[in-house]
TORKOL-635059 format. One record per atom (N, C-alpha, C): residue in three letters; x, y, z. Coordinates in steps of 0.05 Angstrom, whole numbers, padded with zeros to 5 digits, always signed. Each point is the difference from the previous one (the first is absolute). Layout:
N
AlaXYZ ...
***
This chain:
230
Met+02363+04069+00000 Met-00003-00003+00028 Met+00028+00002+00014 Ser+00001+00014+00022 Ser+00025+00005+00013 Ser+00009-00023+00016 Tyr+00028-00002+00006 Tyr+00011-00021+00015 Tyr-00016-00003+00027 Ala-00005+00023+00012 Ala-00015-00001+00026 Ala-00025-00014-00002 Asn-00016+00006-00022 Asn-00027-00011-00003 Asn+00003-00030-00006 Ile+00021-00008-00015 Ile+00003-00027-00006 Ile+00006-00015+00025 Leu+00017+00009+00017 Leu+00007-00013+00025 Leu-00025-00005+00017 Lys-00017+00022+00002 Lys-00024-00002+00016 Lys-00019-00021-00012 Arg-00003+00000-00026 Arg-00018-00019-00014 Arg+00010-00029+00004 Leu+00027-00005-00001 Leu+00010-00025+00004 Leu-00004-00011+00028 Arg+00003+00018+00020 Arg-00005-00008+00027 Arg-00029-00008+00004 Gln-00019+00017-00010 Gln-00028-00005+00004 Gln-00008-00025-00015 Arg+00012-00007-00023 Arg-00007-00023-00014 Arg+00007-00025+00016 Lys+00022+00001+00015 Lys+00009-00023+00017 Lys-00015-00001+00026 Gly-00014+00022+00008 Gly-00017+00000+00024 Gly+00017+00006+00025 Tyr+00023+00014-00004 Tyr+00017+00007+00023 Tyr-00007+00027+00011 Thr+00003+00005+00025 Thr-00001+00026+00012 Thr+00028+00013-00002 Gln+00002+00026+00004 Gln+00025+00012+00000 Gln+00018-00009+00022 Glu-00013-00006+00024 Glu+00014-00010+00023 Glu+00012-00027-00006 Gln-00015-00017-00014 Gln+00012-00028-00006 Gln+00023+00003-00018 Val-00001+00018-00020 Val+00022+00004-00017 Val+00024+00010+00014 Ala-00003+00019+00019 Ala+00023+00010+00016 Ala+00012-00022+00017 Lys-00017-00017+00010 Lys+00011-00022+00017 Lys+00016-00019-00018 Tyr-00009-00004-00024 Tyr+00015-00019-00018 Tyr+00027+00012-00008 Leu+00000+00025-00006 Leu+00026+00014-00007 Leu+00019+00000+00024 Ser-00011+00003+00024 Ser+00016+00000+00025 Ser+00014-00027+00003 Arg-00015-00021-00005 Arg+00010-00026+00004 Arg+00023-00007-00019 His-00001+00011-00024 His+00019-00006-00021 His+00021+00022-00005 Ser+00001+00020+00016 Ser+00018+00022-00003 Ser+00016+00004+00027 Ala+00022+00014-00005 Ala+00016+00006+00025 Ala-00013+00024+00016 Lys-00017+00013-00015 Lys-00014+00024+00012 Lys-00029-00005+00005 Ala-00010+00009+00023 Ala-00029-00002+00006 Ala-00016+00021-00015 Phe-00024-00009-00008 Phe-00018+00019-00015 Phe-00027+00001+00014 Thr-00014+00024-00002 Thr-00026+00002+00011 Thr-00019+00005-00024 Leu-00026-00001+00005 Leu-00019+00003-00021 Leu+00001+00029-00011 Lys+00013+00019+00014 Lys+00002+00027-00011 Lys+00019+00000-00023 Ala+00021-00017+00000 Ala+00018-00002-00024 Ala-00015-00009-00024 Val-00017-00021+00005 Val-00016-00011-00023 Val-00020+00021-00010 Ser-00011+00015+00019 Ser-00019+00020-00007 Ser+00013+00021-00017 His+00024+00009+00007 His+00014+00020-00015 His+00006-00010-00029 Trp+00007-00025-00002 Trp+00005-00011-00026 Trp-00024+00000-00018 Glu-00023-00007+00013 Glu-00025-00002-00016 Glu-00013+00028-00005 Ser+00009+00019+00015 Ser-00010+00028-00006 Ser+00018+00015-00018 Gly+00024-00011-00007 Gly+00020+00012-00018 Gly+00016+00021+00014 Thr-00001+00004+00026 Thr+00017+00020+00012 Thr+00028-00010+00003 Arg+00005-00026+00001 Arg+00026-00012-00001 Arg+00000-00025-00016 Met+00024-00009-00005 Met+00003-00025-00015 Met+00016-00021+00015 Pro-00007-00026-00002 Pro+00016-00020+00014 Pro+00028-00003-00013 Ala+00018-00007+00017 Ala+00027-00008-00010 Ala-00002-00026-00016 Val+00022-00005-00013 Val+00001-00024-00019 Val-00008-00025+00015 Glu+00013-00004+00023 Glu-00004-00024+00015 Glu-00030-00003+00007 Gln-00012+00021+00010 Gln-00028-00001+00008 Gln-00018-00003-00024 Phe+00006+00013-00023 Phe-00015-00003-00024 Phe-00001-00029-00009 Leu+00024-00013+00000 Leu+00001-00027-00009 Leu-00014-00020+00020 Leu+00000+00007+00026 Leu-00015-00015+00019 Leu-00031+00003-00003 Leu-00007+00024-00009 Leu-00029+00004-00006 Leu-00008-00015-00023 Cys+00016+00000-00021 Cys-00006-00017-00024 Cys-00002-00029+00006 Glu+00017-00009+00018 Glu+00000-00029+00008 Glu-00027-00005+00017 Leu-00007+00017+00017 Leu-00024-00003+00018 Leu-00025+00000-00019 Tyr+00000+00018-00020 Tyr-00023+00004-00017 Tyr+00000-00019-00024 Asp+00019-00018-00002 Asp+00003-00019-00022 Asp+00002+00013-00026 Val+00017+00022-00002 Val+00004+00013-00025 Val+00022-00013-00015 Ala-00005-00014-00022 Ala+00020-00014-00015 Ala+00011+00018-00023 Asp-00016+00016-00011 Asp+00008+00018-00022 Asp+00002+00030+00012 Ile+00022+00007+00010 Ile+00002+00027+00013 Ile-00003+00021-00021 Gln+00014-00002-00022 Gln-00001+00021-00021 Gln-00028+00002-00012 Gly-00013-00022-00005 Gly-00027+00001-00011 Gly-00020+00011+00020 Thr+00003-00006+00026 Thr-00019+00009+00021 Thr+00003+00029+00004 Phe+00025+00011+00003 Phe+00004+00026+00008 Phe+00005+00020-00024 Arg+00008-00011-00023 Arg+00005+00018-00022 Arg-00017-00003-00025 Gly-00018-00020+00002 Gly-00019-00002-00021 Gly+00005-00026-00017 Ala-00021-00008-00014 Ala+00003-00025-00016 Ala+00018+00002-00022 Gly+00004+00026-00010 Gly+00018+00002-00022 Gly+00028-00008+00005 Tyr+00009+00000+00025 Tyr+00027-00007+00007 Tyr+00004-00029-00001 Arg-00021-00016+00000 Arg+00003-00030-00003 Arg+00013-00006-00027 Lys-00006+00016-00021 Lys+00011-00005-00026 Lys+00030+00003-00001 Leu+00012+00014+00020 Leu+00029+00003+00000 Leu+00015-00026+00005 Ser-00014-00020+00010 Ser+00012-00026+00005 Ser+00010-00013-00027 Lys-00012+00009-00021 Lys+00008-00010-00026 Lys+00027+00012-00011 Leu+00009+00020+00013 Leu+00024+00014-00009 Leu+00024-00008+00019 Asn+00024+00003-00012 Asn+00023-00005+00016 Asn+00007+00026+00016 Glu+00020-00001+00016 Glu+00007+00023+00017 Glu+00005+00025-00016 Leu+00013-00002-00022 Leu+00005+00025-00016 Leu-00026+00011-00010 Gly-00018-00018-00010 Gly-00025+00010-00009 Gly-00018+00013+00022 Arg+00001-00012+00025 Arg-00016+00013+00021 Arg+00013+00026+00007 Asn+00026+00003+00000 Asn+00013+00026+00007 Asn-00008+00022-00021 Arg-00001-00010-00026 Arg-00006+00019-00022 Arg-00029+00010+00004 Val-00019-00018+00007 Val-00027+00008+00004 Val-00002+00020+00023 Glu+00014-00004+00021 Glu-00001+00018+00024 Glu+00011+00027-00009 Glu+00020+00001-00017 Glu+00011+00026-00010 Glu-00020+00014-00017 Tyr-00015-00013-00017 Tyr-00021+00012-00017 Tyr-00022+00011+00019 Ile-00008-00015+00020 Ile-00021+00009+00016 Ile+00007+00025+00015 Ser+00025+00001+00009 Ser+00010+00025+00015 Ser-00001+00023-00018 Leu+00008-00004-00026 Leu+00002+00023-00018 Leu-00029+00008-00007 Leu-00018-00017-00007 Leu-00026+00005-00009 Leu-00017+00013+00022 Ser+00004-00009+00025 Ser-00016+00010+00022 Ser+00006+00029+00006 Gly+00022+00011-00008 Gly+00007+00027+00003 Gly-00010+00018-00021 Asp-00012-00011-00022 Asp-00012+00015-00021 Asp-00030+00002+00003 Pro-00011+00024+00002 Pro-00030+00003+00004 Pro-00015-00013-00021 Leu+00011-00003-00025 Leu-00015-00011-00022 Leu-00006-00030+00005 Phe+00018-00013+00014 Phe-00003-00029+00006 Phe-00007-00007+00029 Ser+00001+00019+00017 Ser-00004-00005+00029 Ser-00029+00000+00007 Glu-00010-00023+00010 Glu-00027-00002+00009 Glu-00005+00018+00025 Ala+00020+00002+00017 Ala-00001+00016+00024 Ala-00005+00029-00007 Glu+00013+00011-00021 Glu-00003+00028-00008 Glu-00030+00004-00010 Arg-00010-00021-00016 Arg-00028+00004-00009 Arg-00020-00001+00023 Glu+00006-00016+00020 Glu-00018-00002+00023 Glu+00000+00026+00015 Asn+00025+00012+00002 Asn+00002+00025+00015 Asn-00017+00023-00012 Glu-00004-00002-00027 Glu-00015+00022-00013 Glu-00028+00001+00010 His-00011-00023+00007 His-00028-00002+00008 His-00003-00007+00028 Ala+00021+00000+00015 Ala+00000-00010+00028 Ala-00015+00020+00019 Thr-00014-00011+00019 Thr-00012+00017+00020 Thr+00015-00005+00026 Val-00002+00019+00017 Val+00015-00002+00025 Val-00014-00023+00017 Lys+00017-00019+00008 Lys-00010-00023+00015 Lys-00004+00009+00030 Pro-00023-00010+00011 Pro-00006+00008+00028 Pro+00022-00011+00018 Arg+00005+00015+00021 Arg+00019-00009+00020 Arg-00014-00019+00020 Leu+00011-00024+00004 Leu-00013-00018+00017 Leu+00014-00003+00027 Ile-00013-00004+00021 Ile+00012-00003+00026 Ile-00013-00023+00015 Arg+00016-00014+00015 Arg-00009-00023+00015 Arg-00017+00008+00026 Leu-00024-00011+00002 Leu-00017+00004+00023 Leu-00001-00027+00013 Tyr+00012-00004+00023 Tyr+00000-00025+00015 Tyr-00027-00005+00012 Asp-00009-00026-00004 Asp-00025-00009+00013 Asp+00000-00001+00029 Val+00024-00006+00011 Val+00002-00002+00030 Val+00004+00027+00012 Pro-00018+00009+00017 Pro+00002+00026+00012 Pro+00022+00002+00021 Val+00014+00022+00002 Val+00019+00004+00021 Val-00015+00010+00025 Ala+00009-00007+00023 Ala-00017+00005+00024 Ala+00009+00027+00012 Ala-00021+00015+00006 Ala+00003+00024+00015 Ala-00007-00005+00029 Gly-00007-00024+00007 Gly-00007-00007+00026 Gly+00015-00026+00009 Ala-00003-00021-00016 Ala+00013-00025+00005 Ala+00014-00010-00026 Gly+00023-00013+00002 Gly+00017-00004-00023 Gly-00009-00024-00016 Val+00004+00001-00028 Val-00003-00022-00017 Val+00022-00001-00019 Phe+00007-00024-00010 Phe+00024-00002-00017 Phe-00005+00012-00028 Leu+00018+00014-00010 Leu-00002+00015-00025 Leu+00011-00015-00023 Asp+00023-00015+00005 Asp+00015-00011-00022 Asp-00015-00020-00016 Ser-00015+00007-00021 Ser-00018-00019-00013 Ser-00001+00009-00030 Asp-00006-00019-00018 Asp-00004+00006-00027 Asp-00029+00004-00007 Ser-00017+00003+00021 Ser-00028+00004-00003 Ser-00007+00030-00004 Phe+00002+00009-00024 Phe-00005+00027-00006 Phe-00013+00003-00028 Glu-00011+00023-00004 Glu-00012+00007-00027 Glu+00015+00025-00009 Glu+00000+00004-00025 Glu+00013+00023-00013 Glu-00023+00020-00005 Ile+00002+00024+00010 Ile-00019+00021-00004 Ile+00012+00024-00014 Glu-00016+00013-00017 Glu+00009+00023-00015 Glu+00005+00024+00018 Ala+00023+00012-00001 Ala+00007+00023+00017 Ala-00011+00024-00014 Asp-00018+00014+00013 Asp-00010+00025-00012 Asp+00017+00024+00012 Gly-00010+00024-00005 Gly+00014+00024+00008 Gly+00002+00003+00031 Thr-00014-00015+00015 Thr+00001+00003+00029 Thr+00022-00019+00012 Val+00012-00016-00016 Val+00020-00018+00011 Val+00028+00014-00003 Pro+00015+00001+00023 Pro+00025+00014-00002 Pro+00019-00013-00019 Glu+00017+00015-00014 Glu+00017-00010-00021 Glu+00021-00021+00012 Gly+00009+00004+00023 Gly+00020-00018+00012 Gly-00012-00026+00011 Ala-00025-00005+00000 Ala-00013-00023+00012 Ala+00008-00026-00015 Asp+00007-00020+00015 Asp+00006-00026-00012 Asp-00022-00021+00003 Phe-00015+00002+00023 Phe-00022-00018+00003 Phe-00020+00012+00020 Ala-00022-00013+00003 Ala-00022+00010+00017 Ala-00011-00021+00017 Val-00010+00007+00024 Val-00011-00018+00019 Val-00025+00011+00013 Lys-00016-00014+00012 Lys-00024+00009+00014 Lys+00005-00001+00031 Val-00007+00022+00013 Val+00003+00003+00029 Val-00023-00017+00012 Ser+00008-00015+00022 Ser-00020-00014+00015 Ser+00002+00009+00030 Gly-00023+00011+00011 Gly+00001+00009+00027 Gly+00001+00031+00002 Asp-00001+00010+00024 Asp-00004+00029+00004 Asp+00023+00013+00016 Ser+00023-00014+00003 Ser+00021+00011+00017 Ser+00015+00023-00014 Met-00004+00003-00026 Met+00012+00023-00013 Met-00020+00023-00007 Thr-00023-00001+00011 Thr-00018+00023-00004 Thr+00010+00023+00017 Pro-00005+00025-00009 Pro-00019+00007-00021 Pro+00013+00001-00029 Arg+00026-00005-00001 Arg+00013+00002-00026 Arg-00009-00022-00020 Phe+00001-00025+00010 Phe-00008-00022-00017 Phe-00023-00016+00013 Ala-00020-00004-00015 Ala-00025-00013+00009 Ala+00000-00031-00007 Asp-00014-00015+00014 Asp-00004-00028-00005 Asp-00010-00004-00029 Gly+00014-00017-00015 Gly-00007-00006-00028 Gly+00011+00020-00020 Gln+00014+00019+00009 Gln+00011+00021-00019 Gln+00024-00013-00015 Val+00002+00007-00027 Val+00023-00009-00016 Val+00023+00021+00004 Ile+00023-00009+00007 Ile+00023+00019+00002 Ile+00022-00010-00020 Phe+00017+00018-00007 Phe+00020-00005-00020 Phe+00028+00002+00012 Ile+00017-00019-00007 Ile+00026-00005+00011 Ile+00022+00002-00018 Lys+00022+00015+00007 Lys+00025+00000-00015 Lys+00018-00021+00013 Glu+00009-00020-00016 Glu+00015-00021+00011 Glu+00028+00008+00007 Gln+00007-00002+00026 Gln+00027+00006+00009 Gln+00005-00013+00027 Glu+00026-00005+00006 Glu+00007-00016+00022 Glu+00007+00014+00025 Thr+00000+00027+00000 Thr+00006+00016+00023 Thr-00020+00023+00001 Leu-00006+00009+00025 Leu-00016+00025+00004 Leu+00011+00016+00023 Glu-00004+00025+00000 Glu+00009+00018+00020 Glu-00020-00001+00024 Thr+00009+00005+00024 Thr-00018+00002+00022 Thr-00021+00022-00004 Gly-00026-00008+00004 Gly-00021+00019-00003 Gly-00014-00005-00028 Glu+00010-00016-00017 Glu-00013-00005-00026 Glu-00018-00024+00003 Ile-00022+00000-00016 Ile-00020-00021+00001 Ile+00005-00019-00023 Gly+00001-00026+00006 Gly+00006-00020-00019 Gly-00014-00026+00005 Ile+00008-00021-00016 Ile-00010-00027+00004 Ile+00024-00016+00011 Phe-00005-00013+00022 Phe+00020-00013+00014 Phe-00008-00030+00005 Gly+00021-00018-00002 Gly-00004-00027+00008 Gly+00013-00006+00026 Leu-00016-00010+00020 Leu+00011-00006+00027 Leu-00009-00027+00007 Asn+00021-00018+00002 Asn-00006-00027+00008 Asn-00022-00014-00017 Gly+00002+00005-00026 Gly-00019-00013-00019 Gly-00027+00014-00005 Asp-00004+00023+00014 Asp-00025+00016-00003 Asp+00007+00025-00013 Ala-00019+00012-00015 Ala+00004+00025-00014 Ala-00017+00022+00013 Tyr+00011+00023+00003 Tyr-00013+00023+00012 Tyr+00005+00025-00016 Val-00021+00018+00000 Val+00005+00028-00009 Val+00001+00016+00025 Lys+00023+00011+00006 Lys+00005+00015+00025 Lys+00019+00023-00006 Lys+00004+00016+00022 Lys+00019+00022+00000 Lys+00025-00011+00014 Leu+00024+00004-00011 Leu+00024-00011+00011 Leu+00009+00018+00023 Gly+00002-00011+00024 Gly+00011+00014+00023 Gly+00028-00008+00006 Arg+00009+00005+00023 Arg+00027-00007+00008 Arg-00002-00028+00015 Gly+00005-00021-00016 Gly-00002-00028+00011 Gly-00029-00008+00004 Glu-00019+00011-00015 Glu-00028-00008+00003 Glu-00016+00009-00024 Leu-00023-00012-00004 Leu-00019+00009-00021 Leu-00023+00014+00014 Leu-00007+00022-00011 Leu-00021+00017+00013 Leu-00025+00001-00016 Ser-00022+00002+00013 Ser-00027+00004-00012 Ser-00006+00030+00003 Leu-00018+00009-00019 Leu-00009+00027+00002 Leu-00025+00003+00018 Asn-00013-00022+00003 Asn-00023-00002+00019 Asn+00011-00003+00028 Ala-00006+00017+00018 Ala+00012+00000+00027 Ala-00010-00024+00017 Arg-00021-00014-00009 Arg-00010-00023+00015 Arg+00019-00024-00002 Tyr+00019+00001-00020 Tyr+00017-00023-00003 Tyr+00028+00005+00010 Ala+00010-00020+00015 Ala+00027+00003+00011 Ala+00022-00005-00020 Pro+00023+00013+00003 Pro+00023-00005-00018 Pro+00007-00030-00001 Ile+00010-00009-00023 Ile+00010-00028-00003 Ile+00030+00000+00001 Pro+00012-00012+00021 Pro+00030+00002+00002 Pro+00012-00017-00021 Ile+00025+00009-00009 Ile+00016-00015-00019 Ile+00024-00009+00017 Arg+00000-00026+00007 Arg+00022-00010+00017 Arg+00023-00009-00017 Glu+00023-00004+00014 Glu+00025-00007-00014 Glu-00002-00027-00014 Tyr-00015-00019+00012 Tyr-00003-00027-00011 Tyr-00023-00002-00019 Asp-00015+00021-00005 Asp-00023-00001-00018 Asp+00008-00003-00029 Ser-00016-00012-00018 Ser+00004+00001-00028 Ser-00014+00025-00011 Phe+00015+00020-00010 Phe-00011+00025-00008 Phe+00010+00008-00027 His-00020+00009-00017 His+00006+00006-00027 His-00018+00025-00009 Val+00012+00018-00015 Val-00014+00022-00011 Val-00008-00008-00030 Phe-00025+00001-00005 Phe-00010-00006-00028 Phe+00000+00026-00016 Gly-00006+00022+00010 Gly+00000+00025-00014 Gly-00012+00024+00015 Lys-00001+00022-00013 Lys-00010+00026+00012 Lys-00027+00006-00012 Val-00019+00008+00017 Val-00026+00009-00009 Val+00002+00027-00014 Val-00008+00002-00024 Val+00003+00024-00017 Val-00026+00012-00007 Gly-00023-00013+00006 Gly-00026+00010-00007 Gly-00022-00019+00008 
***
């Protein structure tokens, strides 16, 4: 089992949401964290720094870090002194590079291509009125050939302000990025609400002419979640 899967399993066993974990880390670190960071760690796209990893172990009551993350066999190393443990690590490094002894090499002989999974958020983004997107309420769906290669996550459109291109209930795919060019369609956060809109000059635009532009004022809280790629 990968480190990412172990972190996810430990959190679920304790009954925490990703948002609760992020708040705990933010309280005990000099840096603030969002549930997106926790999601990245649990999906394996990124790894936590040492400080955050140790805080996670503390939160999840992990007493035996080696045994939890590297397997029960490593518990036996406690019977060896430091020289013995170092020698075991050397042997493992040598043997893992030999196909005759490497389990990974044997698995690769019969491995099948794993399906690509993408997050589909349960909370729809509004094409008419905004709803908050930043949530760990999502499911992982298998990405087939219709899903753009650059897509990082998916959402459902709610409303008809982006018709005829995007219909109410349609699943759209997003490439996560923090900036967009004028004229591009993306997912935007504005004062706590999330919209799928076309970026104008100081405003968010609908494709349906019945909807007025939404101004982006200097004092507004504005954030780009990503670009619509399919």
